[in-house]
N, C-alpha and C positions, 0 to 999 in steps of 0.2 A: 508414159505413165503420169498421172496427175500428181502435182506437188501438194494438193490440198491436205491429204492425210499427214504428210510430213510437217506441214505448217501447223496443223491442229495439234499434232503431238508436241511440236516445239513450243506452241503457245501454252499447252498444259504443263509442260516442264517448267516454263518460266513462272507460271502461276504457282506451281508447287514450290519452286525455289524461293519466291517472294514470301509465300506463306510460312515456309520453314524459317526464313530469316526473321519474320515478325515474331514467330514463336520463340526463337532463340534470343532475340533482343528483350522480349518480355520476361523470359526466364532469367536472363542476366540481371535485369532490373530488380526482379523479386529477390534473387539471391543477394544482390548488392545491398538492397534495403535490409534484408535479414542479417547480413554480416555486419552492416553498420550498427544495427540495433544491438547485436551481440557484443561488438566492440565497445559500444557505449556502456553496456551493463558491466563488462569486464573491467573497464576503466573505473566505474563506480565502485566495484568491489575493492580494487586497489586503493582508491582514495579513502573509502570508509575504513578499511583495515588500518591504514596509516593514521587516520584521525582517531580511531579507537585506541590504538596502541600508544598514542602520545597524550592521552587525557590524564594518565596516572599522576598521582601526587609524589611518587618517588622517582621512577625512571620509566623509560619507554617499555611498552609491552608487558608491564607488570600491573595486574589488576587487584584492586582492593576487595577482599572477600566480603566485607560489610556492604560495600556498594552493590556487589553482585547479588547478595541476599535480598537487598531492597527492591531489585527489579526482577528477580527470578519469577518465572511463570506469569509475566505481564506482557502486554503488547507494546510497552514503551520502547522507543528507539533511543536509549540513553547515550550519553557521552559524545555522540556524533549523529548527524542527520544528513541525508541526501533528500532534497526536495522532491524530485520527480519519481524517485524509486524508494520503496520501503525495504527494510532489511530485517532478517531474523538472525540471531546468533546463538550458538551453543558453545559453552566453555566447559571442558571436561578435564579433570586431573588425569595426567598421563599414566601414573603408576599407582598400584595399590600399596598401602602402608603396611609393612610387616609388623607382627607383634607376637608376643608369647603369652600375654595376659591382658585382661580388660583395662587395667590401669595405664598401660602403655598407649591406649587409644584416646585417653581423655584429652590430652593437650592437642592432639591432631584434630579431633572432632570439634573441640571448642574453637580452634583456629578457623576451621572451615565454616562453621555456623556460629554458635554462641555457647555460653556457659551452661545453658539449660538442655543442650542437645544430648540425647541418649547415645551411648557408645557401647561397643562390645568387641571382643576379639573372637573371630570365628574362623576356624581352619588357618590360624596364624596370619589372618588378615584383618585389619581394623574395619569395622562397619559403623557408619554414622546413620542415625535415623532422622530423616527430613521428610516433612509432609506425610508422615505415617508410613514411610517406606525406608527399609534398610538399604544402604548403598555402600559398595566397596570403592567406587570411583566417583566421588562427588562431582556434580555438574550443575550448571545453571543455563537456563534457556530464557530468551526474551526477544521482543521485537515483533514486527509485522510479518504475518504469514497469510497468504490468501485463504479466505474462509469459504463459506457456502451460502448460496441463495436457495433457501429451503434445502433440497437435496442435490442442487447443481453446484459443482465445484467451480470456483473462480479460477481462471487460468490466465497465464501471461508469460512472456519471456522472462528468463531468470539466468543468473550466473552465480558461481560460488567460488570460494577460496578457502584454504586451510593454512593456519599460521601457528607457529610455536609461540607461546606466551608463558607467563607465570602468575601465580596468585599469592598474595600475602595478606597479613592483617596488621593494621597500624599499631605501633607501640603505644601503650596506654599513657606513658609519661613523656616520651621524647617525640615531639611532633616531627613528621617527615621521616621517621625511622621505622625499621621493621620490628615486629614483635616475634619474628621467626625467620628462618631461611625460606626464601620464596620457593613455592612448590611448582614444578614444571606442569604445564597444562597445554591444551590445544584449543584454538579458536576456529570454529567452522562458521563461516559467514556466507549467507545467501542473500542476493539482492533480487527484488521482484519489480516488474513493471505491469501495473494493472490500471483499469479505469479509475479505481478509487485513489491510487497513489498519484495519478496525473491530476485528478480533480482537486484533491486536497492541496497539491502543489500550486495549482493555478489560483486557488482561493488565498493561500498564504502569500504568494507573491503580489497579488492584486492588493491585498490589505496593507502589506508593508511598503510597497513601492508607490502606492496610489496611482498605478497605471494599469490600463486594461491589458490582460493577458489573453493569448489566444493560441490555439493549435488545431490542426485538422484531426477529427475524431472518426476513426473507422469503428463501427459497432463490433465489439468482441462477441464471439459465439455464445458465451455464457449469458450475456444480456439478451441476445436474440432468443435463446432457448427459454429463458425465464419469462420473457414478455410475449413471445410469438411475433415480435417485431423488435423495435429498438427504441429506447428512451431512457431518461434519467430525470432527476429532479433534486430539489433542495429541501423540500418539506412536504410531507403527505397532506392531502386535503382534509377538510373536516368530514365527519361521518356522513353528512348530507351532500357531499361533493366528491363522490368516489368515481374517479376516472380509471377505466380498466385498460388491460393490455390491448395493444394495437396489432391488427393483422389485416393486411391488404388495405382496403379503403374504409373499413368499419371498425368501430370499437367492439370488443368482445364482451358481451354482458349476458349473464353474470360471469365473473371471473374470480378466481382465487388469487390473482396476481395483480392487484390494482395498486397504483401509486408507488411503484418502486422509487425510493428516495435516498438522498444523503442528508443526514441530520445528526445532531448531537445525541449521544447516549444519555438518557435522563439520570441514570445511576452513576455514570462516570463522565462528567462534562469535558474531560480531556479527549474523549474518543469521538471521532466522526464515523458513523456507521451507515450501511445501507439498510433501510427499513422498507416495509411495504404495509399497505392496509388491505384487508380482505373485503369481500363484498358487504360484510356487516359493519364495516368501518372500524374493525378491531386492528390495533397496531401490532404488527408482528416483527420480531427481531430476526436478523440474519447474523451470521458469525463473521461477516466481512466488515472489519473495523480497522481504523488506523488513528493513531494519536495526532491531534492537531491542537496547537496552543489554544487554551480555553479563552484567552482574551480576543481571539479572532472570531468575530461574528460573521456568520453567513446566512443567506437570505431565507426567511420564513415565508413561503409562498402560500397562496390560497388554492393553488392547483398543483397537479402532480407532474405532467409530462413536460420536459424541456425540449424534446423534439420527437417527431414521429417518423416511422419508416426505416428502411434499411440502408439508405444512401449515406455516404460520408458527409459530414457537416463541419463547419468551423465552429468550435465551441469557444466562448469568451467568458472570462471572469471579470466583472465590471465593479469597481469600487463605488459605492453609493454614499453621498454625503449624509452625515448624521441627521441633519435637519429633515431629510425626506424619509427616514426609516419609519415604517408603519404609518405614514401620513395618508396613504390611500390604498384601496384594494387594487389588485393588478389585473390586467387583461388575461384572458384564458390561456393564451399561448406565451411562449418565452422567446420570441424573436427579439434580437438585439435592437432592432429599429423601433421597438415599442418603449424603450427606455428614454425618457426625455433628457436631452443633453444637459439641462440645468441641474439634473439630479446626480450627474457623474462627478465624483470627487476629483479635485486637482491637487497639486503639491501643497497648497496652503489650506486645504480643507481637512477636517476630521472625518475619517471614514467610519460610518456607522455600521455598515454591513457590506458584504460582497454578494453579487448576484451573478449566477450563471445564465447564459443565454446562447442562442445558436444563430448561425447564418448559413445560407446555402453557399456552396463553393461556386465562385463565378465561372 
């Protein structure tokens, strides 16, 4: 009997074993990468929780109600900041305040908000009116939370934690003392990793350190879905220079998704937001914004795309000397090798702006 069938079967089994081994190794790599990212986020949650709890003027994990009122319903990341990841926080009083008449709620609601706050006793529980809403368990929310690009939700890895804290109001006369017994509350903290948090961190670090920042960028699904390809930018083009979304080897024209960009919010210069221009050159807002120190300038370009296609790239944030800011128009693309070396700021130079650019992965 010929051995050929047995040899063929043996060869196929070897090929199958090798294929399964490759799949297993790839799966382990993907799982390890995902677990590393999750561990990094969980560590960021713990670090931010500690930083937030130690900012208080009286003692750890005790928050000033007046400070919370100042940042309530904003995208500010106050008291603590993680560069690469944005966070949002919700602080809620744990227990309802019991009462038998309205007057018993006055001091409680004035403590939580201010002396002009409306109050009432309803079903033997104090209610305070804030932002035209009555609430029995006062709460505050603030920080970065992923927004939308038109109707497309921005997504990314996240991690969260829940911590016991307290809320107080400073004494009007005795500095550093309470005006009340601290009210038990709960802090729910969630940390997010998105394209915008990474980009703003690179810009911030490049500006402050005067050193080029870089990382490998895999296009997130929400950008690909928005564009039909992948790209990003620092400032939308003029109305006569509308570059549209990229698909395959051609620009799609016309397109309602032209010039997806990162730029300052004109009504709130502390915010860096994703914008875009439609085919008529009209600037449109998205709700994807994060606070970034208003003193940090980043690049106002004449074109929109910083890279095209769906392949992973190396994204760099390059500090540019003040002397070269707005000195000349820029080439159509955003490759890093188009930036003259004499324009890049060093440790003894003033940084005028930060420019994002890309390189192919070697």
